[in-house]
N, C-alpha and C positions, 0 to 999 in steps of 0.2 A: 581501252587499252588491251591490246593482245596478251593472251596469258602466256607466261613463259615459266620454264623451271629456273628460278632464281636461287641463288647460292647466299641465304641469309645467315649463313654461320658467322661471318665477322661481326655483325651486330649482335647476334646472340652470344659471342664470346665476350663482347664488350659489356653487354649487360651482366654478364655472370662474373666478369672480373671487376668491373668499377662499381657495380650495384649489387652485388652478391646475389644476382637473380631477381632482384626485388623491382618490379616494374613501377610501383608507387614511387620509390626513391628516384628512379630515373624522370618520371612525370613531374616530381616536386622540383628536381634540378632543373628542368625544361622550364617551369613556372618562374623560378628565381632569374633565370636567364633573360627570359622574356621582360621581366620587371627592370632588370639592371640595363637592359638596351635603352630604356626610357630615359636614362641619366646620363648616357654618353654626351658628350659635348655636341652641339648642333652642327659644327663643321665637320664632323667625322661622317655621318650619314645625312642625307637629305630625308625629309620626312617620309618620302615616297619608299626609299630605300629601308629606312626603319620600319615601316608599315609592312612592306614585303617580307622582310626577315622575321618580324613577329608572326606574320601569317604562316610562313613556312613551319616554324617552330610549334606554333598552335596546332597545325594539322598533324604534323609528326606525334605531338602530344596525344591529340584524339585517336590516332591510328593506334598508338601504343595501348591506350585505354580499353581499346576494343578487343584487344588480344586477352 
């Protein structure tokens, strides 16, 4: 991936506003979201879609934990 100057201020503002700047709170919410996705009716997402959504959220969580 080519290095770019990205404006991350929207995500930083979200973390500050909704999680009071607490990254642990955000990662816990992501964990709960991933857990809840497994309990949606099977006709909402295919197993593949559910797996992809969970994967994206887990990658996001891991990236946040590295911060």
